[in-house]
C-alpha positions in Angstrom: 10.7 11.9 3.0 9.0 10.1 -0.1 7.2 11.8 -2.8 5.5 10.4 -5.9 5.5 12.0 -9.4 3.8 11.0 -12.7 5.0 12.5 -15.8 7.0 15.1 -13.7 3.9 16.2 -11.8 3.3 15.8 -7.9 1.0 13.0 -7.4 0.9 13.0 -3.6 2.5 15.1 -0.9 4.7 13.4 1.9 3.2 9.8 2.5 2.7 8.5 6.0 5.6 7.4 7.9 4.8 3.7 7.2 4.9 4.1 3.5 7.9 6.5 3.7 10.0 3.4 4.4 9.1 1.6 1.1 11.6 1.1 -1.7 10.9 3.0 -5.0 9.5 3.1 -7.6 6.5 2.6 -5.4 4.6 -0.8 -5.6 0.9 -1.2 -5.3 1.3 -1.7 -1.6 2.8 2.0 -1.4 0.7 3.8 -3.8 -2.5 2.0 -3.2 -3.8 -0.3 -6.0 -6.4 2.1 -7.3 -4.0 5.1 -7.8 -1.4 2.9 -9.4 -3.9 1.2 -11.6 -5.5 4.4 -12.8 -2.1 5.8 -13.6 -1.3 2.6 -15.5 -4.4 2.8 -17.3 -3.5 6.4 -18.6 0.0 5.2 -19.6 1.6 7.6 -17.1 5.0 6.8 -15.7 5.3 6.6 -11.8 8.4 7.7 -10.2 9.3 8.1 -6.6 11.8 10.7 -5.8 12.5 9.9 -2.1 15.3 8.1 -0.5 14.7 4.7 1.2 16.1 4.6 5.0 18.6 2.1 5.8 17.9 -0.8 8.2 14.1 -0.6 7.6 13.0 -2.4 4.6 9.5 -2.3 3.1 7.5 -2.4 6.5 4.7 -0.6 8.0 5.4 0.5 11.5 2.8 -1.9 12.9 4.6 -5.0 11.2 7.9 -4.1 13.1 8.5 -6.1 16.3 10.0 -2.9 17.9 8.6 0.2 19.6 9.3 3.2 17.3 8.3 6.8 17.8 8.6 9.8 15.5 9.2 13.4 16.1 8.4 15.2 12.8 9.4 18.7 11.5 5.8 20.0 12.2 6.1 19.2 15.8 9.6 20.9 16.0 8.3 23.7 14.1 5.1 24.2 16.5 7.3 24.1 19.7 10.0 26.3 18.2 12.6 23.6 19.0 16.2 24.3 17.6 18.2 21.8 19.6 18.2 18.0 19.4 18.1 17.8 23.1 14.9 19.7 23.4 13.3 17.7 20.7 14.2 14.3 22.4 12.4 15.8 25.5 9.2 15.1 23.7 9.7 11.3 24.0 9.6 10.1 27.6 11.9 7.1 26.9 14.8 9.5 26.4 16.4 11.6 29.2 19.3 14.1 29.2 22.7 13.2 30.5 26.1 15.1 31.1 26.6 17.4 28.1 30.2 18.6 28.6 29.2 22.0 29.6 26.5 22.3 26.9 29.0 21.2 24.1 27.6 17.9 22.9 24.5 15.8 22.9 24.2 13.2 25.6 21.2 11.2 26.4 19.8 7.8 27.8 17.1 5.6 26.2 15.4 3.2 28.4 17.8 4.2 31.4 21.0 3.2 29.5 23.7 5.8 28.2 27.1 5.0 26.7 30.5 6.5 27.9 29.7 9.6 29.7 33.1 11.0 28.6 31.8 10.8 25.0 28.9 12.2 23.2 26.0 9.9 22.6 25.9 8.1 19.3 23.0 8.8 16.7 22.5 8.0 13.2 21.9 10.5 10.4 20.1 8.9 7.5 21.3 5.4 8.6 25.0 6.4 9.2 26.7 7.1 12.5 26.5 10.8 12.9 26.7 11.6 16.6 30.4 10.4 17.1 32.9 13.1 17.3 32.7 16.7 18.8 30.8 18.9 16.6 28.6 20.6 19.3 25.0 20.1 20.1 22.9 19.2 17.1 20.8 21.9 15.6 17.2 20.9 14.2 17.5 22.8 11.0 17.6 20.4 8.1 15.7 17.7 10.1 12.7 16.2 8.5 12.1 13.8 11.4 13.6 12.4 14.5 13.1 8.6 14.9 13.5 7.0 18.3 14.1 3.4 17.5 13.8 1.5 20.8 14.7 -1.8 21.8 17.0 -4.7 20.4 18.1 -3.0 17.2 21.8 -4.0 17.5 21.4 -7.1 15.5 21.2 -4.8 12.5 22.8 -1.5 13.4 25.6 -3.0 15.7 27.9 -1.2 18.3 25.0 0.6 20.1 23.3 0.9 23.5 20.5 -1.7 24.3 18.0 0.8 24.9 17.6 2.0 21.4 19.0 4.3 18.7 18.1 7.9 17.5 18.1 8.3 13.7 17.8 11.6 12.2 16.2 11.8 8.7 17.4 15.0 7.1 15.5 17.1 4.5 16.5 15.8 1.1 16.3 17.5 -2.3 12.9 16.7 -3.8 13.2 16.2 -7.5 11.1 18.1 -9.9 9.8 20.7 -7.3 10.7 24.4 -6.5 9.6 25.7 -3.0 11.1 27.4 0.1 10.7 28.9 3.3 12.6 31.5 5.2 12.1 32.5 8.8 13.5 35.1 11.3 12.8 35.3 15.0 13.6 37.1 18.2 13.7 35.5 21.7 14.5 36.2 25.3 17.9 37.4 26.1 18.2 39.1 22.7 18.6 35.9 20.7 18.2 36.4 17.0 17.9 33.6 14.6 17.4 33.3 10.7 17.0 30.3 8.8 16.1 29.3 5.2 15.2 26.1 3.2 15.0 26.5 -0.5 14.3 23.5 -2.9 15.4 24.4 -6.6 14.6 22.1 -9.5 17.6 22.8 -11.7 16.5 20.2 -14.5 14.0 17.4 -14.5 16.4 15.1 -12.9 18.6 17.4 -10.8 17.4 19.3 -7.8 19.5 21.2 -5.1 18.1 22.1 -1.6 19.9 24.7 0.2 19.3 24.9 4.0 21.1 27.1 6.4 20.7 29.0 9.7 22.6 31.5 11.9 21.9 32.3 15.5 23.4 34.9 17.9 22.6 35.9 21.4 22.9 35.8 25.2 21.5 33.2 27.5 20.0 33.3 31.0 23.5 32.4 32.3 25.6 35.4 33.1 28.5 35.9 30.6 27.4 33.0 28.4 26.9 34.4 24.9 26.6 31.9 21.9 27.1 32.2 18.2 26.2 29.3 15.9 25.6 28.8 12.3 25.2 26.0 9.9 24.9 25.2 6.0 23.2 21.8 5.2 22.6 21.5 1.5 21.4 18.3 -0.3 21.6 17.5 -4.1 19.4 14.9 -5.7 20.1 13.4 -9.1 17.9 10.9 -11.0 20.1 8.6 -12.9 17.1 7.1 -14.8 13.6 6.2 -13.4 14.9 3.4 -11.1 18.2 5.1 -9.6 18.7 8.1 -7.5 22.0 9.7 -6.3 21.9 11.9 -3.2 24.6 14.1 -1.7 24.4 15.9 1.6 26.8 18.3 3.2 27.0 19.3 6.9 29.0 22.4 7.8 28.5 23.8 11.2 30.2 25.9 13.9 29.4 26.6 17.5 31.0 29.1 19.8 30.0 29.3 23.4 31.8 29.7 26.8 32.1 26.3 28.6 29.6 26.3 31.4 29.5 23.5 34.1 26.3 25.3 35.8 25.8 26.0 39.5 26.8 24.5 42.8 24.4 22.9 45.3 25.5 22.8 48.9 23.9 20.5 51.4 20.9 19.9 49.2 20.1 23.7 48.8 19.4 24.4 45.3 19.2 28.1 46.0 22.9 28.3 47.0 23.4 30.6 44.1 21.1 32.1 41.5 20.5 30.0 38.5 22.0 32.7 36.3 25.3 32.7 38.1 28.4 31.7 36.0 31.2 30.2 38.1 33.6 29.7 35.4 36.0 32.5 34.0 35.1 34.8 31.3 38.8 35.2 30.3 38.8 31.6 29.2 37.1 32.7 25.9 34.7 30.6 23.9 35.1 26.8 23.4 34.5 26.1 19.7 33.1 23.1 18.1 33.2 22.5 14.3 31.9 19.8 12.1 32.2 19.0 8.4 30.4 16.0 7.0 29.6 14.6 3.7 27.2 11.6 2.7 26.6 10.1 -0.7 23.9 7.6 -1.2 22.9 5.6 -4.3 19.4 4.0 -4.3 18.5 1.7 -7.0 15.3 -0.4 -7.7 15.9 -3.6 -9.7 12.2 -4.4 -9.5 9.0 -3.8 -7.7 10.6 -6.4 -5.0 14.2 -5.7 -4.9 16.3 -2.6 -4.2 19.8 -1.7 -3.3 21.2 1.1 -1.1 24.8 1.8 -1.2 26.3 5.0 0.5 29.2 6.3 2.3 29.9 9.2 4.8 32.8 11.0 6.2 32.8 13.5 9.2 35.5 15.6 10.7 34.9 17.4 14.0 37.2 19.5 16.1 36.5 21.0 19.8 39.0 23.5 21.2 39.0 25.8 24.2 39.5 26.4 28.0 37.3 26.1 30.9 37.4 26.8 34.7 35.3 24.1 36.5 34.6 23.5 40.2 37.0 21.0 41.8 34.9 17.9 42.7 37.1 16.2 45.1 36.3 17.2 48.6 40.0 17.2 50.0 40.8 19.9 47.4 37.6 21.9 47.8 37.6 25.0 50.0 33.8 25.5 49.5 33.2 22.8 52.0 35.1 24.7 54.6 33.7 28.1 54.5 30.6 27.9 52.2 31.6 30.6 49.7 35.2 30.0 48.3 34.9 27.8 45.3 38.2 26.0 44.4 38.4 25.6 40.6 40.2 23.4 38.0 41.4 24.9 34.6 41.2 22.7 31.7 42.3 22.9 28.2 40.9 20.7 25.4 41.6 19.7 21.9 39.5 16.9 20.7 40.0 16.0 16.9 38.0 13.3 15.4 37.4 11.8 11.8 34.8 9.2 11.3 34.0 7.6 8.0 32.0 4.5 7.0 30.8 2.6 3.9 27.7 0.5 3.8 25.6 -1.4 1.3 22.1 -3.1 1.9 20.1 -5.3 -0.3 16.3 -5.4 0.4 13.8 -7.7 -1.3 11.0 -10.3 -1.1 10.0 -13.8 -2.2 7.9 -16.7 -1.5 8.6 -20.2 -0.4 5.5 -22.1 -0.7 2.8 -20.2 1.3 5.3 -18.1 3.3 6.3 -14.6 2.2 9.8 -13.5 3.1 11.1 -9.9 3.2 14.8 -9.7 3.7 17.4 -7.4 4.5 21.1 -8.4 3.6 23.8 -5.8 4.4 27.4 -5.0 5.1 29.5 -2.0 6.5 32.9 -0.7 7.2 33.2 1.7 10.0 36.5 3.8 11.0 36.5 6.2 13.7 39.8 7.9 14.8 40.0 10.6 17.5 42.9 12.4 19.1 42.5 14.0 22.7 44.9 16.5 24.1 43.8 17.3 27.5 45.6 19.7 30.0 44.4 20.4 33.6 45.5 22.5 36.5 44.1 21.3 39.9 44.0 23.1 43.3 46.4 21.5 45.8 45.0 19.6 48.8 43.5 21.6 51.6 46.0 19.9 54.0 48.8 22.0 52.3 47.0 25.3 53.3 46.9 26.7 49.9 46.4 30.4 49.2 43.3 31.6 47.2 45.5 32.0 44.1 46.9 28.6 44.5 43.3 27.2 44.9 42.1 29.2 41.9 39.2 30.4 44.2 36.1 32.3 43.3 33.7 33.8 45.8 30.2 32.2 44.8 28.3 34.8 46.5 30.2 37.8 45.0 32.3 36.5 42.0 35.2 38.6 40.8 36.3 37.4 37.5 40.0 37.7 36.4 41.3 38.0 39.9 44.2 35.7 39.2 46.3 34.8 36.2 44.9 32.1 34.3 46.8 28.8 35.2 47.9 26.1 32.8 48.3 22.6 33.9 50.2 19.6 32.5 48.9 17.2 30.0 46.7 14.6 31.4 45.8 12.9 28.3 47.6 12.8 24.9 46.2 9.9 23.0 44.8 8.7 19.8 42.2 6.0 19.8 41.1 4.1 16.7 38.1 1.9 16.3 37.7 -0.1 13.1 34.9 -2.6 12.4 33.6 -4.6 9.5 30.1 -6.0 9.8 27.5 -8.0 7.9 23.9 -8.6 8.8 20.8 -10.6 7.5 17.2 -10.4 8.5 14.3 -12.3 7.4 10.7 -11.5 8.3 8.4 -14.4 7.4 4.6 -13.9 6.9 3.3 -17.3 8.2 -0.3 -16.3 7.9 -2.3 -12.9 7.0 -2.0 -12.2 10.8 1.2 -13.8 12.0 4.9 -12.7 11.1 8.2 -13.9 12.6 11.3 -12.1 12.3 14.9 -13.7 12.6 18.3 -12.2 12.1 21.8 -11.5 13.2 24.9 -9.4 12.8 28.6 -10.4 12.8 31.1 -7.8 13.6 34.9 -7.9 13.6 36.1 -5.1 15.7 39.8 -3.7 16.1 40.7 -1.3 18.8 43.9 0.6 19.0 45.2 3.2 21.6 48.4 5.1 21.2 49.2 6.7 24.4 51.9 9.5 23.9 52.2 10.3 27.6 53.3 6.7 28.4 54.8 5.7 24.9 52.5 2.7 25.0 50.6 1.3 22.1 47.8 -1.2 22.7 45.8 -3.2 20.1 42.9 -5.5 20.5 40.6 -7.4 18.1 37.2 -8.8 19.0 34.5 -10.7 16.9 31.0 -11.1 18.0 27.7 -12.5 16.6 24.5 -10.5 17.7 21.4 -12.5 17.0 17.8 -11.0 17.1 14.2 -12.6 16.9 10.8 -11.0 16.8 7.0 -12.0 16.5 4.3 -10.0 15.2 0.5 -10.9 15.5 -2.4 -8.9 14.3 -5.1 -9.6 17.0 -7.5 -7.3 15.2 -7.4 -4.5 12.7 -6.7 -1.9 15.5 -4.5 -4.2 17.8 -1.2 -5.9 17.0 1.0 -7.8 19.5 4.6 -8.2 19.2 7.6 -9.4 21.1 11.3 -9.3 20.4 14.9 -10.3 21.7 18.4 -9.1 20.7 21.9 -9.0 21.8 24.4 -6.3 21.2 27.8 -4.8 22.2 29.5 -1.4 22.4 33.3 -0.8 22.6 34.8 0.7 25.9 37.3 3.4 25.3 40.8 3.2 27.0 43.0 0.7 28.6 43.6 -0.8 32.2 46.5 -0.4 34.3 48.6 -2.9 32.2 47.7 -1.1 28.9 45.2 -3.7 27.9 42.1 -2.4 26.0 38.9 -2.9 27.7 36.5 -5.7 26.7 33.4 -4.2 25.1 30.1 -4.0 26.9 27.8 -6.7 26.1 24.0 -6.3 26.3 20.8 -8.4 26.1 17.3 -6.9 25.3 13.8 -8.3 25.8 10.7 -6.3 24.8 6.9 -6.9 24.3 4.0 -4.8 23.5 0.8 -3.9 21.8 0.5 -1.6 18.8 -2.6 0.4 18.5 -4.6 1.9 15.6 -7.6 3.7 16.9 -10.4 5.9 15.4 -9.7 4.3 12.0 -5.9 5.0 12.2 -6.3 8.7 13.3 -4.5 7.8 16.6 -1.7 5.3 16.5 0.6 4.2 19.5 2.5 1.4 21.1 2.3 0.2 24.7 5.5 -1.9 25.5 7.3 -3.5 28.5 11.1 -4.3 28.4 14.1 -5.4 30.3 17.7 -4.7 29.4 20.9 -6.0 30.9 24.5 -5.1 30.1 28.0 -6.4 31.3 31.5 -5.2 31.2 30.6 -1.7 32.5 33.7 0.1 33.5 34.5 0.2 37.2 37.5 1.4 39.2 40.5 -0.9 39.6 40.6 -1.5 43.4 44.4 -2.2 43.1 45.1 0.8 40.9 43.6 4.1 41.7 43.1 6.1 38.5 42.5 3.0 36.3 39.5 1.2 35.5 38.3 -2.4 34.8 35.4 -3.7 32.6 33.6 -5.7 35.4 30.4 -3.8 36.2 26.8 -5.0 35.4 23.5 -2.8 35.1 19.9 -3.5 34.4 17.0 -1.4 33.1 13.4 -2.5 33.0 10.1 -0.7 32.7 7.0 0.2 30.4 6.0 2.8 28.0 3.1 4.3 26.2 3.4 6.5 23.1 0.3 7.9 21.4 -0.1 10.5 18.6 -2.5 11.5 16.0 -5.3 13.9 15.2 -8.9 13.8 16.8 -12.0 15.2 15.0 -12.2 19.0 15.0 -8.4 19.0 13.8 -7.1 18.5 17.2 -3.5 17.1 17.3 -2.5 15.0 20.3 0.9 13.7 21.6 1.3 11.5 24.7 4.5 9.9 25.8 5.1 8.3 29.2 7.8 6.0 30.4 8.4 4.2 33.8 12.1 3.2 34.0 13.8 1.3 36.8 17.5 1.5 35.9 20.1 0.3 38.5 23.5 -1.2 39.1 23.7 -4.9 39.4 27.1 -5.3 40.8 29.2 -4.0 43.7 31.7 -1.6 42.0 33.4 1.9 42.4 32.6 4.5 39.7 35.8 5.4 37.8 34.8 9.0 37.4 33.6 9.8 41.0 35.3 7.1 43.0 32.0 6.4 44.9 31.0 2.9 45.7 28.0 1.5 43.6 26.0 -1.3 45.3 23.5 -3.6 43.6 20.2 -1.8 43.5 21.8 1.7 43.3 19.7 3.9 40.7 21.8 5.1 37.6 22.5 8.8 37.5 20.1 11.2 35.8 17.4 8.5 35.3 14.0 9.2 36.6 11.5 6.4 37.2 8.6 8.6 35.8 8.6 10.7 32.8 5.6 12.2 31.1 5.2 14.5 28.2 1.8 15.5 26.8 0.8 18.0 24.1 -2.3 19.2 22.3 -2.8 21.6 19.4 -5.9 22.7 17.5 -5.9 24.4 14.1 -9.1 26.8 13.4 -10.2 29.7 11.3 -9.3 33.2 12.5 -11.4 35.4 10.4 -10.3 34.6 6.9 -6.9 33.3 8.0 -6.0 29.9 9.4 -4.5 29.8 12.9 -3.3 27.2 15.5 -2.7 27.3 19.1 -1.3 24.4 21.4 -0.1 23.7 24.9 2.2 21.0 26.4 3.4 19.8 29.8 6.4 17.8 30.8 6.8 15.9 34.3 10.1 14.7 35.0 10.5 12.7 38.4 13.2 13.0 40.8 16.6 11.2 40.0 20.2 10.7 41.2 22.3 13.6 40.6 25.7 11.9 41.3 26.7 8.4 40.8 27.0 6.4 44.2 25.9 9.3 46.4 22.5 10.4 47.8 22.4 13.6 45.9 19.0 13.8 44.1 17.6 16.2 41.7 14.1 17.2 42.2 11.1 16.4 40.1 9.7 19.3 37.8 6.7 20.1 35.9 6.9 22.5 33.0 4.2 24.1 30.8 4.6 25.5 27.3 2.3 27.3 24.8 2.7 28.0 21.3 0.7 29.3 18.2 0.6 30.7 14.8 -1.5 32.7 12.7 -1.4 33.5 8.9 -0.9 37.3 8.3 -1.3 37.3 4.6 -1.1 34.5 2.1 2.1 32.5 2.6 3.2 34.6 5.6 2.6 33.6 9.2 3.4 35.0 12.7 4.4 32.4 15.1 5.5 32.2 18.8 6.1 30.0 21.8 6.7 30.4 25.6 8.4 27.5 27.5 8.5 27.1 31.2 5.3 29.3 31.3 5.2 29.4 35.1 9.0 30.1 35.5 9.8 27.0 37.5 13.3 26.3 38.7 14.3 22.9 37.3 17.6 21.1 36.5 18.3 19.5 33.3 21.2 17.1 34.4 24.0 16.8 36.9 27.3 15.1 37.4 27.9 16.2 41.1 26.5 18.7 43.5 29.1 21.1 42.1 28.3 20.4 38.5 24.5 21.0 38.2 22.9 22.3 34.9 20.0 24.5 35.6 17.2 24.6 33.2 16.1 27.8 31.4 13.5 30.1 33.1 10.5 31.4 31.3 11.5 31.7 27.6 9.7 33.4 24.8 10.1 33.5 20.9 8.3 35.2 18.4 9.0 35.3 14.6 7.9 35.5 10.9 7.9 32.7 8.5 7.3 33.1 4.6 6.7 30.3 2.2 6.6 29.9 -1.5 
């Protein structure tokens, strides 16, 4: 977020998103020449107290040859959204994936996800923040969610070709004191409190304290959750041209591990959506995270700036779970329709991730051409230890007893019936990923309407695996250059055309049967589109088309069951439309639609399910059609201000298990929300999701691991501001 002060007084509120990426102090382009000129005539100093975002440079969104969507704090607040997964539902290009029983965030952008045995990676203020096992991200402390689609790997590196999520957190705003506090009550006795207080300690030092706590049941039987977080930020002005920012993340999530429901023979009413088929005696799985970020932003002149920073994040996930056995030869449910054979698992996933990065942004001219450049380098280190124990029921051919099969009756579950089994270690391994990267980007303004972007990134990657079960150590290094190119042409004031191309890669985790670390996935991205600015800029949006391909997807080794090879191929192509803005009459609109055709492009066996994949098979959990629309209107309610809004999401049918014919049905969900000022600076707010109480399913790994969506859910609360 970018704010402008003159002589310590706030000059403007939050600037539009296109300006919020500009360096500071603000140039005439960021402030507007008339505003800056008037300030200069009065001899007033102009200081920008915000933080420039990495990888972005001084560009309006319309100048970037890439589709970018934003979900800001206002939209999150309107909808009563507290989870990143729910926030990403508002953008149709992003769909949910396997979330490890609700313990991490997993999503696909434009049809591609990463390793489904790891949480999806995302950025926090330009630093990798999604790696590790800290639980599902809460939206407290988030200023906006940026969905950066398309070929961005030439700058960011090591990512999926579909795009990247960047979370911009709420920063300490220098020279201001303000705050909000809210308490709310929701369905299933869920209680939540949160606060955000920005305190100007001195003229150049500000502390922003953000925290939340939540406790309550869920619509799932025996699933009670507790979560809290402390997310402070400290901003320090080291002079008019330099700012130092420190952010802390301290969070904890405690919730039973929950694989969801079972679906027999395509019948989604096999059990009620509330039925818990795990074991309450397993207790909670606990996910903890502690992260630190330190960033220094310095402006050399109105043309050149430097951003230097570092981050370190420790996460730990521990707990037990009782999960349905997915192998048919071990599953009694397929013989009598009610006796569910279960595994029991123990996890201790411990990860540390730290990164250092620096970026120089600036502009210059060569003859008639204007150049805007980004030059950067980073070092990234990710270590994680996995200790995984598993008990499995024996094969049905051995005629096991119910205790040996760790069976539960899905129609009449009796918990605690058998002693809790403990299995042997299936994994005891430490993986290390270290990379050094450097990138450069130059966007050249050829004419007033035509701009060309060229750039690339070089990465040197070191992968190490220490397998304590086999006493085998593996190490591999890889280097790769990822190029990018783009073009932007302003056809008219409201219409800008663009096209982009990029390459990238992502490290595969683990080794083959010989102990050799897998080759990284390699990707190629093509994108073209139109950026729109309608009704004088009141409505902005992007219409785009894309095609993505990647190689070295993990597949089962046919000569070594239980091991994998990096030989698979996949492709995704489609089209998207994103529109947002405000119509006359204070009517806010948001429209997001995506058509995605994501499929396997090689014949392979999935390493997780052992099912065969054929060319043309759709990828799991990826619908072809996804639509989200929302409208909200602000109006006077007596002498008070009020707002009411509604939204709808349609998600098409999609494959629920890799390599099989199991499909999750399409669903359409409606939501309503509103707020009204009770007295000055105090408002009553509320929301209802799944208004018509539809049965829907968020994602699936197999017919025996299906995550049901929540029924009708209501929330009401009070929010005070000062």
